[in-house]
C-alpha positions in Angstrom: -18.9 76.9 -142.6 -21.8 78.1 -144.7 -19.7 80.6 -146.6 -17.2 77.9 -147.4 -19.9 75.5 -148.8 -21.4 78.4 -150.8 -17.9 79.0 -152.3 -17.7 75.4 -153.3 -21.1 75.5 -154.9 -20.3 78.6 -156.9 -17.1 77.0 -158.2 -18.9 73.8 -159.3 -21.7 75.9 -161.0 -19.0 77.7 -163.0 -17.5 74.3 -164.0 -20.9 73.1 -165.2 -21.4 76.3 -167.2 -18.0 76.1 -168.8 -18.4 72.3 -169.3 -15.0 71.9 -167.7 -14.9 69.8 -164.5 -11.2 70.1 -163.9 -10.6 70.4 -160.2 -14.0 69.0 -159.3 -12.5 65.9 -157.5 -10.5 68.2 -155.1 -13.6 70.2 -154.3 -15.6 67.0 -153.6 -12.9 65.6 -151.3 -13.0 68.9 -149.3 -16.7 68.7 -149.1 -16.5 65.2 -147.8 -14.6 66.4 -144.8 -17.2 69.1 -143.9 -19.8 67.9 -141.3 -23.0 68.5 -143.3 -26.4 69.3 -141.7 -29.9 69.4 -143.2 -30.0 73.2 -142.6 -26.7 73.7 -144.4 -27.8 71.5 -147.2 -31.0 73.5 -147.7 -29.5 77.0 -147.3 -26.6 76.5 -149.7 -28.2 74.1 -152.2 -24.9 72.4 -152.5 -26.7 69.2 -153.4 -27.8 70.7 -156.7 -24.3 71.7 -157.6 -22.8 68.3 -156.8 -25.6 66.6 -158.7 -24.9 68.8 -161.8 -21.2 67.9 -161.6 -22.1 64.2 -161.3 -24.2 64.3 -164.5 -21.7 66.2 -166.5 -18.4 64.6 -165.5 -16.9 61.7 -167.4 -14.4 61.0 -164.6 -15.5 57.8 -162.9 -13.9 58.9 -159.6 -15.7 62.2 -159.6 -19.1 60.6 -160.4 -18.6 58.0 -157.7 -17.6 60.4 -155.0 -20.5 62.8 -156.0 -23.0 59.9 -155.7 -21.5 58.9 -152.3 -21.9 62.5 -151.0 -25.5 62.7 -152.2 -26.3 59.3 -150.7 -24.9 60.3 -147.3 -26.7 63.7 -147.3 -30.0 61.8 -148.1 -29.6 60.0 -144.7 -29.9 63.3 -142.9 -33.7 63.0 -143.1 -33.7 59.4 -141.9 -31.1 59.8 -139.1 -33.1 61.5 -136.3 -36.1 59.1 -136.5 -33.8 56.0 -136.6 -31.9 57.2 -133.5 -35.1 57.9 -131.7 -36.4 54.4 -132.5 -33.2 52.9 -131.2 -33.4 54.9 -128.0 -37.0 53.8 -127.4 -36.0 50.2 -128.0 -33.2 50.4 -125.4 -35.8 51.6 -122.8 -37.8 48.4 -123.2 -37.6 45.8 -120.3 -34.8 43.2 -120.8 -37.1 40.3 -119.8 -40.8 40.1 -120.6 -43.3 37.4 -120.9 -44.0 36.4 -124.5 -47.8 37.1 -124.1 -47.5 40.1 -121.9 -48.7 43.6 -123.2 -45.1 44.8 -122.9 -43.8 42.0 -125.1 -46.5 42.6 -127.7 -45.8 46.4 -127.7 -42.0 45.7 -128.2 -42.8 43.4 -131.0 -45.1 45.9 -132.7 -42.5 48.7 -132.2 -39.7 46.6 -133.7 -42.0 45.6 -136.5 -42.8 49.2 -137.3 -39.1 50.2 -137.4 -38.4 47.2 -139.7 -41.3 48.1 -142.0 -40.2 51.7 -142.3 -36.7 50.6 -143.3 -38.1 48.1 -145.8 -40.4 50.7 -147.2 -37.5 53.2 -147.7 -35.4 50.5 -149.3 -38.2 49.5 -151.6 -38.7 53.1 -152.7 -35.0 53.5 -153.4 -34.8 50.3 -155.4 -37.9 51.3 -157.4 -36.6 54.7 -158.3 -33.2 53.4 -159.4 -34.5 50.3 -161.2 -37.3 51.8 -163.2 -36.6 51.4 -167.0 -35.0 54.5 -168.5 -37.0 56.6 -170.9 -36.0 56.2 -174.6 -34.2 59.3 -176.0 -35.9 61.6 -178.5 -34.8 64.3 -180.9 -38.2 66.0 -181.1 -37.7 69.6 -179.9 -41.2 69.9 -178.4 -40.8 66.7 -176.4 -37.3 67.7 -175.2 -38.7 71.0 -174.0 -41.5 69.3 -172.2 -39.1 66.9 -170.5 -37.0 69.9 -169.3 -40.1 71.6 -167.9 -41.3 68.5 -166.1 -37.8 68.1 -164.6 -37.8 71.7 -163.5 -41.2 71.2 -161.8 -39.8 68.1 -159.9 -37.0 70.4 -158.7 -39.5 72.6 -156.8 -38.2 72.8 -153.3 -35.3 70.6 -152.1 -37.2 67.3 -151.9 -35.4 65.7 -154.8 -32.0 66.3 -153.2 -32.9 64.7 -149.9 -34.7 61.8 -151.7 -31.8 61.3 -154.1 -34.0 61.1 -157.1 -32.9 61.7 -160.7 -35.4 64.4 -161.5 -34.4 64.7 -165.2 -34.9 60.9 -165.8 -38.3 61.0 -163.9 -39.3 64.0 -166.1 -38.4 62.0 -169.2 -40.3 59.0 -168.0 -43.5 61.1 -167.3 -43.2 62.7 -170.8 -42.7 59.4 -172.4 -45.8 57.9 -170.8 -47.9 60.9 -171.9 -46.6 60.7 -175.4 -47.2 56.9 -175.6 -50.8 57.5 -174.7 -51.5 60.4 -177.0 -49.0 59.5 -179.8 -48.8 63.2 -180.8 -47.5 66.5 -179.7 -50.7 68.4 -180.4 -52.7 70.6 -178.0 -54.0 67.6 -176.1 -50.4 66.5 -175.4 -49.3 70.0 -174.4 -52.3 70.5 -172.0 -51.6 67.2 -170.3 -48.0 68.2 -169.8 -49.0 71.6 -168.6 -51.4 70.1 -166.0 -48.8 67.7 -164.7 -46.3 70.6 -164.2 -49.0 72.6 -162.4 -49.7 69.8 -160.0 -46.0 69.1 -159.3 -45.4 72.8 -158.5 -48.6 73.2 -156.4 -47.5 74.6 -153.0 -50.7 73.3 -151.5 -50.0 69.8 -152.5 -46.3 69.1 -151.8 -46.9 65.4 -151.0 -47.8 64.7 -154.6 -44.4 65.7 -155.8 -42.7 63.8 -153.0 -44.6 60.6 -153.8 -43.6 60.9 -157.5 -39.9 61.5 -156.5 -40.0 58.5 -154.1 -41.6 56.2 -156.6 -44.8 55.8 -154.6 -46.6 57.2 -157.7 -45.0 55.6 -160.8 -44.3 58.0 -163.7 -46.8 56.2 -166.0 -49.6 56.4 -163.4 -48.9 60.1 -162.7 -48.9 60.7 -166.5 -52.5 59.5 -166.9 -54.1 60.1 -163.4 -57.1 62.4 -163.3 -57.2 63.1 -159.6 -54.6 63.9 -156.9 -55.5 63.5 -153.2 -53.9 65.3 -150.4 -54.6 65.3 -146.6 -53.3 68.6 -145.2 -53.6 67.5 -141.6 -55.5 65.0 -139.4 -58.0 67.7 -138.5 -58.8 68.9 -142.0 -61.0 67.2 -144.5 -59.6 65.4 -147.5 -59.3 67.6 -150.6 -59.4 66.1 -154.1 -58.1 68.1 -157.1 -59.6 66.9 -160.4 -57.7 67.7 -163.6 -59.2 67.6 -167.1 -56.8 65.7 -169.4 -58.3 67.5 -172.4 -58.1 71.2 -171.4 -55.9 71.1 -168.3 -58.4 72.9 -166.1 -58.5 72.0 -162.4 -61.4 71.8 -159.9 -61.3 71.4 -156.2 -63.7 69.0 -154.5 -64.0 69.0 -150.7 
């Protein structure tokens, strides 16, 4: 199964390189019939290939099917927790007093499930509805947008989340440029520090929060500190970034 998916990914990558997506629809239809797992998605990186085809193709049927596949693969992260919540709900007593501890617990549990679903829907809506960044012909700015998008691609988070990393990179760059209004050293250092933070292996939640929309692009562009909690037993660590020189200091 994995070899077959890898073969599809290689074919799509060649299509993107040659800028010729002929036959992409047939490949996507075959992929749709393959039972995808999170492990298979991560080991083959098929999501990246499908996303690249989606962006390059002008065929509406191809882009629509590619979006549908990416959306269904995104649910792989949500599926286990949702099923678990449903199983727990089924185990609750059928009849309980409204004021009993059991009733209050069931109400709280159902509320938590609903809140988690609402939170996921809100993040998805935010990412998709955020205004698109204006285009630019400035070579320096275009290069910075590419580097920010590449930093957002660190790991496979953007595939599972379903975020448009290229658009997010452009939005971050646009916010930096609108504040500095120049592409001088101050601008470049700001971009460099954002890239460093996004790729930081010790702070993966920062990248996930940017991809999900919990941290808006304009806020991330100007923020001077990123906070991460590595575990419940470890102290909170703050990384302070200088917007002028790009240097980073750790405060525990």
